[in-house]
Phi, psi and omega in degrees: 000141181282150183271106179241123178238166181230139174223116184241123181053040177083002180245135175290134178226164179223145179300331182287335186246019179279135178286332182264123183296324180292316178295319178298320178294321176299312176299317177299320180296317178297314181300314179299315183294313181293318181299319181294323181285319189231008184300333182264359182287131172225152176293128181295328180272320187253346181074009183273153174265154178283162172243137184234131175237125174268120189224141178180174179290328178214172179292334178286347185234041179280142171235156184262129174249131182248133172230156180190183185289338182202162180300326181298316180293317177303310181297321180299315180294316182299324180295324181286327186261358179256000000 
């Protein structure tokens, strides 16, 4: 499974720990969508999986940040999620 985390207004959040059911559903939907798009991607050279952070001031304004073992992996993931 791919590593996807969320940070809203500077705080780490999780779909499982959200007090608002609608916000929890939105985060779960993002996680499912990203996992489906890039969940099987691994670096061909290093065998590592990417890490993705959905980050923003609010749930309505999240952007995805991709990190990984090398630029090739990061670019491969970015092509899939844009």
